[in-house]
DOSESE-356462 format. One line per 2 residues: their letters; for each residue x, y, z of C-alpha. Coordinates in steps of 0.02 Angstrom, whole numbers. Layout:
% DOSESE-356462
A = X Y Z ~ ... $
% end
This chain:
% DOSESE-356462
MK = 983 5495 5104 ~ 1058 5466 5277 $
TL = 972 5296 5291 ~ 1043 5243 5122 $
LR = 1217 5299 5172 ~ 1208 5207 5339 $
IL = 1147 5045 5257 ~ 1279 5055 5121 $
LA = 1420 5078 5246 ~ 1351 4939 5356 $
LI = 1344 4818 5210 ~ 1524 4859 5160 $
FI = 1586 4820 5336 ~ 1482 4662 5346 $
AS = 1544 4604 5174 ~ 1724 4641 5221 $
GF = 1705 4552 5388 ~ 1617 4402 5311 $
VK = 1750 4373 5178 ~ 1884 4378 5313 $
AV = 1777 4269 5429 ~ 1764 4134 5295 $
DV = 1955 4127 5287 ~ 2011 4195 5455 $
VG = 2171 4090 5449 ~ 2217 4175 5284 $
FS = 2185 4344 5365 ~ 2301 4295 5508 $
FK = 2438 4263 5379 ~ 2414 4442 5319 $
LE = 2430 4507 5498 ~ 2591 4406 5515 $
EY = 2660 4508 5370 ~ 2622 4670 5462 $
FS = 2704 4605 5622 ~ 2857 4533 5533 $
PS = 3033 4607 5557 ~ 3027 4691 5386 $
VF = 2870 4792 5431 ~ 2830 4832 5614 $
NM = 2949 4703 5693 ~ 2828 4642 5827 $
PF = 2871 4457 5849 ~ 2755 4434 5998 $
FE = 2602 4489 5899 ~ 2659 4381 5753 $
KQ = 2634 4229 5863 ~ 2461 4289 5914 $
AL = 2407 4329 5735 ~ 2263 4203 5728 $
LL = 2186 4265 5892 ~ 2203 4446 5836 $
AV = 2128 4402 5667 ~ 1974 4328 5751 $
VV = 1957 4482 5864 ~ 1968 4603 5717 $
VV = 1845 4503 5611 ~ 1718 4486 5753 $
FE = 1736 4671 5794 ~ 1707 4721 5612 $
LL = 1557 4605 5590 ~ 1473 4656 5753 $
LG = 1495 4842 5718 ~ 1431 4821 5540 $
LM = 1275 4730 5605 ~ 1249 4860 5741 $
LL = 1260 5000 5612 ~ 1137 4910 5499 $
LR = 1012 4882 5641 ~ 1043 5051 5723 $
IR = 1099 4977 5888 ~ 1195 5097 6002 $
LK = 1224 5209 5853 ~ 1339 5337 5936 $
IT = 1456 5204 6008 ~ 1450 5104 5846 $
LA = 1498 5252 5737 ~ 1636 5306 5856 $
AL = 1710 5130 5856 ~ 1700 5115 5666 $
IA = 1783 5285 5643 ~ 1924 5231 5760 $
LC = 1939 5066 5663 ~ 1951 5160 5497 $
VF = 2083 5279 5564 ~ 2187 5131 5622 $
FA = 2174 5038 5456 ~ 2204 5199 5357 $
FL = 2369 5216 5450 ~ 2416 5035 5411 $
TF = 2371 5048 5227 ~ 2459 5216 5207 $
YS = 2616 5144 5288 ~ 2607 4992 5173 $
AY = 2580 5098 5018 ~ 2708 5235 5056 $
FD = 2848 5117 5110 ~ 2794 4976 4992 $
KV = 2791 4848 5134 ~ 2634 4741 5112 $
TD = 2567 4718 4936 ~ 2387 4676 4984 $
CG = 2300 4729 5145 ~ 2183 4579 5146 $
CF = 2034 4695 5174 ~ 1920 4582 5072 $
GD = 2025 4425 5089 ~ 2058 4337 4923 $
AV = 1888 4386 4853 ~ 1938 4562 4800 $
KF = 2119 4618 4781 ~ 2172 4796 4816 $
TP = 2340 4879 4786 ~ 2410 4969 4940 $
WQ = 2357 5140 4878 ~ 2184 5078 4829 $
SF = 2166 5008 5005 ~ 2216 5175 5081 $
FK = 2094 5277 4975 ~ 1958 5149 5013 $
DI = 1986 5176 5199 ~ 1982 5366 5176 $
AL = 1817 5353 5080 ~ 1742 5245 5219 $
LL = 1806 5365 5350 ~ 1725 5514 5263 $
GL = 1563 5416 5245 ~ 1563 5374 5431 $
VA = 1598 5554 5480 ~ 1455 5611 5368 $
TW = 1340 5480 5447 ~ 1389 5542 5621 $
FL = 1345 5719 5569 ~ 1178 5667 5493 $
YR = 1126 5563 5644 ~ 1199 5672 5782 $
HH = 1026 5733 5838 ~ 967 5552 5860 $
FN = 1104 5499 5981 ~ 1014 5550 6140 $
LL = 838 5504 6086 ~ 756 5353 6167 $
EK = 712 5220 6040 ~ 571 5097 6057 $
ER = 634 4925 6107 ~ 618 4800 5965 $
PS = 657 4620 6018 ~ 656 4565 5836 $
KY = 808 4675 5802 ~ 909 4589 5937 $
LV = 846 4419 5880 ~ 914 4453 5704 $
FT = 1077 4513 5781 ~ 1094 4354 5885 $
VF = 1057 4239 5737 ~ 1188 4323 5629 $
VL = 1317 4317 5769 ~ 1289 4129 5786 $
IF = 1304 4103 5598 ~ 1465 4204 5588 $
GM = 1534 4110 5738 ~ 1504 3942 5652 $
VI = 1584 4005 5490 ~ 1741 4064 5581 $
TY = 1754 3903 5681 ~ 1733 3792 5527 $
GI = 1869 3888 5434 ~ 1991 3866 5578 $
LH = 1957 3681 5607 ~ 1942 3630 5424 $
EP = 1958 3736 5268 ~ 1865 3896 5217 $
LI = 1681 3864 5185 ~ 1693 3968 5025 $
DF = 1857 3962 4929 ~ 1906 4127 4848 $
RD = 2085 4073 4812 ~ 2166 4030 4646 $
YS = 2177 3849 4703 ~ 1991 3814 4716 $
IG = 1928 3639 4675 ~ 1908 3619 4488 $
TD = 2055 3730 4443 ~ 2162 3664 4301 $
LK = 2342 3700 4351 ~ 2408 3656 4177 $
AE = 2291 3782 4095 ~ 2339 3914 4223 $
KA = 2524 3881 4194 ~ 2496 3897 4005 $
NI = 2407 4065 4028 ~ 2552 4128 4133 $
EK = 2678 4075 4001 ~ 2577 4158 3861 $
NP = 2565 4324 3953 ~ 2707 4339 4078 $
SE = 2737 4492 4185 ~ 2892 4592 4140 $
YK = 3016 4658 4266 ~ 3163 4775 4254 $
TF = 3309 4802 4370 ~ 3335 4980 4431 $
YS = 3509 5031 4485 ~ 3548 5165 4613 $
LK = 3702 5257 4544 ~ 3813 5377 4639 $
NS = 3926 5506 4559 ~ 4094 5500 4648 $
KS = 4134 5680 4598 ~ 3970 5772 4632 $
GE = 3890 5652 4756 ~ 3731 5650 4649 $
IL = 3617 5497 4665 ~ 3527 5437 4510 $
VV = 3409 5289 4482 ~ 3408 5213 4307 $
NQ = 3335 5053 4238 ~ 3439 4915 4162 $
DE = 3408 4971 3982 ~ 3459 5151 4017 $
YV = 3614 5089 4105 ~ 3670 4975 3963 $
ND = 3628 5097 3822 ~ 3718 5247 3896 $
KK = 3904 5212 3912 ~ 3934 5365 4023 $
YW = 3873 5258 4167 ~ 3995 5113 4143 $
EE = 4139 5163 4028 ~ 4314 5166 4097 $
GS = 4343 5320 4204 ~ 4157 5351 4231 $
PW = 4118 5436 4398 ~ 3957 5336 4412 $
TI = 3958 5178 4519 ~ 3817 5060 4566 $
EE = 3775 5073 4751 ~ 3789 4900 4826 $
GK = 3628 4826 4897 ~ 3516 4963 4828 $
ST = 3465 4886 4661 ~ 3279 4845 4648 $
SK = 3169 4745 4532 ~ 3005 4826 4478 $
IV = 2863 4764 4371 ~ 2844 4862 4209 $
KQ = 2709 4757 4125 ~ 2575 4662 4219 $
GY = 2544 4493 4140 ~ 2421 4356 4185 $
ES = 2404 4356 4374 ~ 2389 4192 4467 $
EI = 2461 4124 4628 ~ 2485 3962 4532 $
SK = 2643 4038 4458 ~ 2723 3996 4627 $
FK = 2674 3812 4621 ~ 2845 3732 4599 $
PE = 2885 3580 4708 ~ 3069 3531 4691 $
TV = 3177 3387 4746 ~ 3313 3419 4873 $
EG = 3434 3428 4725 ~ 3330 3567 4645 $
ID = 3242 3466 4509 ~ 3072 3539 4465 $
LT = 2935 3409 4495 ~ 2793 3515 4424 $
PE = 2784 3434 4250 ~ 2780 3258 4325 $
IL = 2646 3304 4453 ~ 2533 3393 4327 $
AA = 2547 3252 4200 ~ 2505 3114 4324 $
PK = 2332 3033 4306 ~ 2319 3053 4494 $
AL = 2433 3141 4619 ~ 2416 3145 4809 $
LL = 2520 3282 4889 ~ 2541 3300 5077 $
FS = 2589 3481 5118 ~ 2654 3566 5275 $
YH = 2700 3751 5272 ~ 2766 3745 5451 $
PE = 2822 3565 5486 ~ 2899 3611 5655 $
SA = 2728 3650 5728 ~ 2628 3518 5634 $
DR = 2558 3366 5724 ~ 2685 3228 5691 $
EI = 2559 3090 5725 ~ 2438 3159 5594 $
IS = 2580 3176 5468 ~ 2635 2996 5501 $
HA = 2459 2925 5480 ~ 2427 3029 5324 $
EQ = 2591 2968 5248 ~ 2541 2788 5280 $
KI = 2371 2809 5201 ~ 2437 2901 5048 $
SQ = 2578 2775 5022 ~ 2447 2637 5008 $
QK = 2370 2722 4855 ~ 2471 2628 4726 $
DA = 2382 2709 4579 ~ 2436 2884 4631 $
LS = 2596 2984 4617 ~ 2635 3043 4794 $
YG = 2751 3170 4874 ~ 2771 3252 5042 $
IS = 2801 3438 5014 ~ 2859 3560 5147 $
TN = 2991 3691 5186 ~ 3104 3558 5264 $
PS = 3182 3421 5155 ~ 3176 3293 5296 $
TF = 2995 3317 5354 ~ 2923 3155 5286 $
KI = 2982 2980 5331 ~ 2879 2873 5210 $
LA = 2840 2985 5062 ~ 2973 3058 4948 $
NA = 3019 3232 5010 ~ 3001 3387 4904 $
VM = 3023 3569 4952 ~ 2925 3725 4912 $
DG = 2913 3903 4978 ~ 2809 3912 5138 $
TA = 2711 4065 5081 ~ 2668 3978 4917 $
IK = 2605 3826 5014 ~ 2494 3939 5122 $
TI = 2406 4005 4967 ~ 2345 3830 4923 $
AR = 2260 3782 5087 ~ 2257 3842 5267 $
SN = 2277 3680 5363 ~ 2446 3620 5425 $
PF = 2464 3484 5362 ~ 2342 3462 5217 $
VL = 2316 3345 5069 ~ 2294 3404 4889 $
TL = 2225 3285 4758 ~ 2257 3315 4573 $
EH = 2196 3220 4420 ~ 2288 3265 4259 $
GI = 2333 3431 4339 ~ 2156 3473 4394 $
IT = 2120 3499 4579 ~ 1987 3373 4628 $
DK = 2001 3385 4817 ~ 2093 3472 4957 $
RS = 2067 3454 5142 ~ 2158 3454 5307 $
AK = 2258 3296 5337 ~ 2150 3266 5490 $
DY = 1992 3266 5382 ~ 2080 3161 5249 $
LK = 2112 3026 5380 ~ 1926 3023 5422 $
E = 1876 2974 5244 $
% end
């Protein structure tokens, strides 16, 4: 029983660490959310998000392997318990204050709501405490040295190291995102239109006579004239209205794919209808390598059979390609490199790679 529990917990941590290791840049984006002004307001750590992401992923993977192989069991369990307590705090804070919608625990492979993430961390914490209790009599026993165990550990460390490095220098080795190669953006857009999510506005009302605060949705507000008729004591509190989802429709990050001209004209229909489209993206043009952008623009502009655009958060980023703008967060969901090139054929993703790799073709 205790062996099964230990192996199960170890595999969960290894799986969680591996998914994040494959896309460590994506995990760093999630950490940036936690460090942003709207959450913990830690701008220094926001700038170090990638380094911290690598540290967390390596820590999680190594501890998961050590638990699986029973290496330094007491230290390993203590560290994992501390890790779970820390992440339980983060996920509870996110869930209770509705700050971060997805913890990124399993990257883009498995999505959790904030409360699901919190309860998952509590379950892991209870499992680790139970494992500590079951193995407490083994902590001080001398174990026979097994070189093969450390050989396996070393091999896995090297493999994970290569996976992390590849994801940082290029693109994730395994793509769990909605924009994986082969995805038909037109079909996804059609699915979203057939089954859209529904939202309602909720007003915070204050009674000027009694001081009572009441939250009502837009339908309740419109249908009950006591809230808005002349002489009503109820007034809408400025800046406190919220929009909440009331019906979950077809979920896809592709709903945010909407390149626009500087004048605000939606380019999506033109791009998805094109026999071939080459799109050069930059989610943070200020920090992108200008030389790489320039060379990529030149190469793309020479493809006369392709519709081409330069898409970023700044309408003056590109000097050769026509400029289009798109939300930076939406661009980050497509690929992790800055800049990167996306190739579409009749709306289907046929290739995506860092601009640096694109220039090596």
